[in-house]
C-alpha positions in Angstrom: -146.1 42.0 161.3 -148.5 41.9 158.0 -148.0 38.9 156.4 -146.2 39.7 152.7 -148.3 38.4 149.5 -146.6 35.7 147.4 -146.0 36.9 144.1 -144.2 34.8 141.3 -142.3 36.2 138.3 -144.6 35.1 135.1 -141.5 33.0 134.2 -141.6 30.8 136.8 -142.1 26.7 135.8 -143.6 24.1 137.9 -140.8 21.8 139.1 -141.0 17.8 138.5 -143.0 18.0 141.9 -145.3 20.2 140.8 -144.2 22.9 143.2 -143.3 26.1 141.5 -139.8 26.7 141.0 -137.9 30.1 142.4 -137.1 33.0 140.5 -135.4 36.2 141.3 -137.7 38.9 143.0 -140.7 36.5 143.9 -142.2 37.6 147.0 -142.8 34.7 149.2 -143.3 34.2 153.1 -140.8 32.4 154.3 -142.8 28.9 154.6 -143.5 29.3 150.9 -140.0 30.5 150.0 -138.7 27.2 152.1 -141.0 24.7 150.2 -140.1 26.1 146.8 -136.2 26.3 147.8 -136.5 22.1 149.0 -138.2 21.5 145.1 -135.2 23.2 143.7 -132.0 21.4 142.0 -129.7 20.6 145.0 -127.1 23.2 143.6 -129.5 26.0 144.0 -128.6 29.2 146.3 -131.5 31.6 147.1 -132.1 33.7 150.0 -135.0 35.6 151.3 -134.4 39.1 152.0 -136.7 41.4 153.6 -139.4 38.8 151.9 -137.9 39.1 148.3 -135.9 36.0 146.7 -132.6 36.7 145.6 -130.9 34.3 143.6 -126.7 33.8 143.7 -125.1 34.7 140.4 -122.3 33.2 138.6 -119.1 33.4 140.9 -116.0 34.8 139.8 -112.6 34.1 141.4 -110.7 36.9 142.7 -113.9 39.0 143.2 -115.1 36.2 145.0 -113.9 32.6 145.1 -110.4 33.7 146.7 -111.6 36.0 149.3 -114.2 33.8 150.8 -111.5 31.2 151.1 -108.9 33.7 153.1 -111.7 34.5 155.4 -112.9 30.9 155.6 -109.6 30.0 156.7 -108.9 32.8 159.1 -112.3 32.1 160.8 -111.8 28.2 160.8 -108.0 29.0 162.7 -109.9 30.6 165.7 -112.4 28.6 166.2 -110.2 25.6 166.1 -108.2 27.3 168.8 -110.9 28.5 171.0 -112.6 24.9 172.6 -116.1 25.8 173.5 -117.2 26.9 170.1 -118.4 24.5 168.0 -120.8 26.6 165.9 -119.6 28.0 162.6 -120.2 27.9 158.8 -119.9 28.6 155.6 -123.0 29.3 153.0 -125.7 28.0 156.3 -129.0 28.9 155.7 -130.2 31.2 159.0 -134.1 31.6 159.5 -133.6 35.5 161.2 -137.5 35.9 160.7 -141.0 35.6 158.8 -139.5 38.0 156.0 -135.8 37.1 155.8 -133.7 33.5 155.5 -130.2 34.4 154.3 -127.7 32.1 153.9 -124.6 34.3 155.0 -120.7 33.5 153.5 -119.9 32.8 156.7 -121.2 32.9 160.5 -120.1 32.0 164.1 -122.6 31.6 166.6 -122.2 32.1 170.5 -123.3 29.2 172.9 -126.7 30.7 174.0 -125.2 30.1 177.5 -123.0 33.3 177.3 -125.2 35.0 175.4 -125.7 33.7 171.9 -129.1 34.2 170.6 -129.1 31.7 167.9 -129.2 27.8 167.7 -129.1 25.0 165.5 -132.4 23.4 164.6 -133.4 19.4 164.7 -133.2 20.0 160.5 -129.6 21.9 161.2 -130.1 24.8 159.8 -129.6 28.0 162.2 -132.8 29.6 163.8 -132.3 33.3 164.9 -129.4 35.2 164.6 -125.7 34.5 164.6 -123.6 36.4 166.7 -121.3 37.5 163.9 -121.7 37.1 160.1 -119.6 38.0 156.9 -120.5 38.6 153.5 -118.2 39.1 150.3 -119.5 41.7 148.5 -118.6 43.2 144.7 -119.1 46.4 145.7 -121.2 48.9 148.4 -124.2 48.8 146.2 -124.6 45.0 146.7 -127.7 44.1 148.9 -125.0 43.0 151.7 -124.7 47.0 152.4 -128.6 47.4 152.2 -131.9 45.2 152.6 -129.8 42.6 154.1 -127.5 44.8 156.5 -131.3 46.0 157.9 -132.4 42.6 158.4 -129.3 41.8 160.2 -129.5 44.7 162.4 -133.2 44.5 163.0 -132.3 40.5 163.9 -129.4 41.5 166.4 -126.9 40.5 164.5 -123.9 41.6 166.8 -121.2 41.7 164.1 -121.0 42.3 160.6 -118.2 42.1 158.1 -118.5 43.2 154.1 -115.6 42.7 152.7 -115.9 44.7 149.2 -113.6 43.1 147.1 -114.2 45.4 143.7 -113.8 48.2 145.9 -110.6 46.9 147.9 -112.4 47.5 151.2 -113.7 46.0 154.1 -116.6 47.0 156.7 -116.5 45.9 160.3 -120.0 46.9 161.8 -121.0 46.7 165.2 -124.6 47.1 166.7 -124.7 49.9 169.1 -128.0 50.8 170.3 -129.8 49.2 167.6 -128.0 50.6 164.8 -124.3 49.9 163.0 -121.5 51.3 163.3 -117.7 50.6 162.4 -115.8 48.7 165.0 -112.6 50.8 165.7 -109.1 49.8 164.0 -105.7 50.8 165.3 -102.6 52.5 164.4 -101.4 49.4 162.3 -105.1 48.5 160.6 -106.0 45.9 163.2 -109.7 45.5 164.2 -110.9 43.4 167.2 -113.9 41.5 167.6 -115.9 42.7 170.8 -117.9 39.5 170.9 -115.1 37.1 170.0 -112.1 38.2 171.9 -109.1 37.2 170.2 -110.3 37.2 166.7 -107.8 40.0 165.5 -107.7 40.5 161.7 -104.8 42.4 159.9 -107.1 44.5 157.1 -104.3 46.0 155.1 -102.8 42.8 154.9 -106.1 40.9 154.2 -106.5 43.2 151.1 -103.3 43.4 150.0 -103.7 39.5 149.7 -100.6 39.1 152.8 -102.2 35.9 154.3 -98.9 34.9 156.3 -99.4 38.6 158.4 -103.3 38.1 158.6 -102.4 34.5 160.4 -99.4 36.1 162.2 -101.9 39.4 164.0 -104.8 36.3 164.2 -102.0 34.3 166.2 -101.2 37.0 168.4 -105.2 37.7 169.7 -105.2 33.7 170.4 -102.0 34.2 172.5 -104.3 37.5 174.2 -105.3 37.6 177.7 -108.6 38.4 176.2 -109.1 35.3 174.6 -108.0 33.2 177.6 -110.6 34.5 179.5 -113.0 34.2 176.7 -112.0 30.1 176.8 -112.6 30.3 180.3 -116.0 31.8 179.9 -116.7 29.3 177.3 -115.9 26.4 179.7 -117.8 27.7 182.0 
C-alpha cells in the first residue's frame, strides 16, 4: 500500500508541546495521526478514516446522546449475561490498518480462540477489527455509511450496525464474501446477530423508544438454546 502524504490545514497551530494540532481534513499517516492526537486536549475526539482526519462535532441529545445510551444499555445487558465475553467498549480507538483508526460508538470483540480478529494491545487500544461495531448516525449521508463503512468492510468487521436517528432507521449489516448485506429481520421486526448468538434486537421497539420491549426481546435471546451453546463455546 502506498503511503498517504502528510498534509496539514493552514489553520493548524502548534500545541504546547510543539506538535501541530489536528484539523478536520488533514491527510495523515496513522503514526502521525497518533502523535498529534496524543498532544491534543484530553476531551478531543478524532478519527482517521481512509487517511483523512475527522473531528467530532457537537453532539445533540435526541439525535445521538439518548440513542447512544439505549444501545449501550442493550449491549451491556447482553455482555454481562454472556460469561467469557470480556472485551467490549464505548468510543474505544481501533487500529484497523495504516489508513484507518476510527473510534466506534460501540464495539464488541470475539476472543481470538473462537475466531476473533482483534485483541486489546498493551496500550489498551483495539488492534484489528472488532467482530461487531455500531455507530449512531444523523443521516445516511454521514461518513458512517460511506468511507467508514468501506474501512470496516475491507478490514473484516463482520457485523456493522448504523442507527440513522434523523431518518428513524437502523441498518444491521453482515459481511458476505467481502460485501455488506442487510441481516434478515423476522416478521416481528427482530434481528438476530450471527456472530453473537442471543444478541437479539427488536428494531421497531428501539426506533419508537420502547426500551422495555427491547429488553424483553433481548432476554428471550439470552434464554435461547443458541445463546447457551455460545456460552459453552466461550468456556471452551
